[in-house]
C-alpha positions in Angstrom: -7.5 -5.2 -10.6 -5.1 -6.7 -13.1 -2.5 -4.0 -13.8 1.1 -3.5 -14.9 2.2 -0.4 -12.9 5.7 -0.2 -11.4 7.3 2.7 -9.6 10.6 3.1 -7.8 12.6 5.6 -5.7 15.7 5.2 -3.7 15.8 1.6 -2.3 12.2 0.9 -2.9 10.1 -0.5 -5.8 6.4 -1.3 -5.9 5.2 -3.9 -8.5 1.9 -5.6 -9.3 0.7 -8.3 -6.9 1.1 -11.6 -8.7 -0.2 -15.1 -7.7 3.3 -16.2 -6.5 3.2 -13.3 -4.0 0.0 -14.2 -2.2 1.5 -16.6 0.3 3.4 -13.6 1.7 0.2 -11.6 2.2 -1.5 -14.7 3.7 1.3 -15.1 6.3 1.4 -11.4 7.1 -2.4 -11.1 7.4 -2.4 -14.2 9.8 0.3 -12.6 12.0 -1.6 -11.1 14.9 1.0 -8.5 15.6 1.2 -7.3 12.0 -2.6 -7.2 11.6 -3.6 -5.8 15.0 -4.7 -2.5 13.5 -6.5 -4.1 10.5 -10.2 -5.2 10.3 -10.4 -8.5 12.2 -10.9 -11.6 10.1 -10.7 -15.3 10.6 -7.5 -17.3 9.9 -6.8 -17.3 6.1 -6.1 -20.7 4.5 -4.2 -21.0 1.2 -7.4 -21.8 -0.6 -9.1 -18.7 0.8 -6.2 -16.6 -0.3 -6.3 -18.0 -3.8 -10.0 -17.3 -4.1 -9.4 -13.7 -2.7 -6.6 -13.2 -5.4 -8.9 -14.5 -8.2 -11.6 -12.1 -7.1 -9.1 -9.2 -6.7 -8.0 -9.5 -10.3 -11.6 -8.8 -11.4 -12.1 -5.9 -8.9 -11.6 -2.6 -10.8 -11.8 -0.6 -7.5 -8.6 -2.1 -6.0 -5.0 -1.8 -7.1 -2.6 -3.9 -5.0 1.2 -3.8 -5.0 4.0 -5.7 -3.4 6.9 -3.7 -2.0 10.4 -4.8 -3.1 13.6 -3.9 -1.3 15.9 -3.1 -4.2 19.0 -3.8 -2.2 18.1 -7.4 -1.3 15.8 -7.9 -4.3 13.1 -9.3 -2.0 9.4 -8.8 -1.6 9.1 -7.3 1.9 5.5 -5.8 2.1 2.4 -4.6 0.4 0.4 -1.4 -0.2 -2.9 -0.8 -1.9 -5.2 1.8 -3.5 -8.8 0.7 -3.0 -12.4 1.9 -3.1 -11.4 3.7 -6.3 -14.3 5.9 -7.5 -13.8 8.5 -10.1 -10.9 10.8 -9.0 -11.0 9.6 -5.4 -9.7 6.5 -3.5 -8.5 5.1 -0.2 -4.9 4.2 0.3 -3.4 1.9 2.9 -3.1 -1.7 3.7 0.6 -0.9 4.2 2.4 -3.9 5.7 6.1 -4.3 6.0 6.1 -8.0 6.8 9.9 -8.7 6.5 11.5 -7.7 9.8 14.9 -7.1 8.1 13.3 -4.2 6.1 12.1 -2.3 9.2 13.7 1.1 9.7 14.7 1.6 6.0 11.8 4.0 5.2 10.1 1.4 3.0 6.6 2.1 4.4 6.9 5.8 3.6 8.5 5.3 0.2 6.1 2.6 -1.0 3.1 4.7 0.3 4.2 7.7 -1.8 5.0 5.6 -4.8 1.5 4.1 -4.7 0.1 7.7 -4.6 2.2 8.5 -7.7 0.7 5.6 -9.5 -2.8 6.8 -8.5 -2.1 10.3 -9.7 -0.3 9.5 -12.9 -2.1 6.4 -14.1 -5.6 6.4 -12.5 -6.3 10.2 -12.4 -6.7 10.3 -8.6 -7.0 13.8 -7.2 -8.1 13.0 -3.6 -6.8 10.3 -1.2 -8.3 9.3 2.1 -7.5 6.8 4.8 -8.3 5.6 8.3 -5.6 5.0 10.9 -5.8 3.7 14.5 -4.7 6.3 17.0 -2.3 3.8 18.5 -0.7 2.9 15.2 2.1 5.5 15.7 4.3 4.1 12.8 1.6 4.5 10.2 0.3 7.8 11.6 3.8 9.3 11.4 4.0 8.3 7.7 0.7 9.8 6.9 1.5 13.1 8.7 4.9 13.3 7.0 3.2 12.7 3.6 0.9 15.7 4.3 -2.4 14.0 5.2 -4.7 16.1 7.4 -7.1 14.8 10.0 -10.7 15.4 9.0 -12.7 13.3 11.5 -12.6 10.1 13.7 -14.7 7.1 14.5 -14.7 4.1 16.9 -12.7 1.1 15.7 -14.5 -2.3 15.8 -11.7 -3.8 18.0 -11.6 -0.9 20.4 -10.1 2.6 20.4 -10.4 5.2 17.7 -9.5 5.6 14.1 -8.6 9.0 12.6 -10.0 9.9 9.2 -7.4 11.6 7.1 -7.3 13.1 3.6 -5.0 14.8 1.1 -5.5 16.2 -2.4 -3.0 16.1 -5.3 -1.9 19.7 -4.9 -1.1 19.3 -1.2 0.7 16.0 -2.0 2.9 17.7 -4.5 3.6 20.6 -2.1 4.5 18.3 0.8 6.5 15.8 -1.3 8.4 17.7 -4.0 10.9 14.8 -4.6 8.0 12.6 -5.7 7.0 14.9 -8.5 9.8 13.3 -10.5 8.8 9.7 -10.0 8.2 7.9 -13.2 5.5 5.2 -13.2 6.5 2.5 -15.7 4.5 -0.4 -17.3 5.8 -3.8 -18.3 9.4 -2.6 -18.5 10.1 -4.5 -15.3 7.7 -7.2 -16.2 9.7 -10.0 -14.7 10.7 -7.8 -11.8 14.4 -8.3 -12.6 14.4 -11.8 -11.1 12.6 -10.8 -7.8 11.3 -14.1 -6.6 13.0 -14.8 -3.2 
């Protein structure tokens, strides 16, 4: 969906995905190591990515963000709210594609910032996600955020995925610092020069 939601905390900011960002997503999604726990898809060409982006802007059930490292002022990853229906949605597609940003807590911070946008701007009360049992980095973020396991299923590439959920009350209890996050619109509209 086209949106203008921004949120930030500590060294991390999330901002709307713009057309100039999609080459990052294409490169990260084509990286076999980065995408090994995602649904398998064929190699993505620039033309395919542009069509995906045009379709995404019309999709009212998906809200994509880029993750920006405020210290380096660079786009370093992505996160999304998707399958938005009423007061419920899935959250995920968290990718920290810039190796220099690993170990800074960007995955955790951006994930919780996206949830703040969902709660404050989209009226989301229930979040759900699936995570591969071998994706320890993601699983640790979700457990730390307060998500609880509610089921499991086979993953199409082998292994299992855990089904996890959290409601807004548990989110606030488990993440008290994020109660104070302010979601802004258009005030950062040119992202303060972030275009590296």
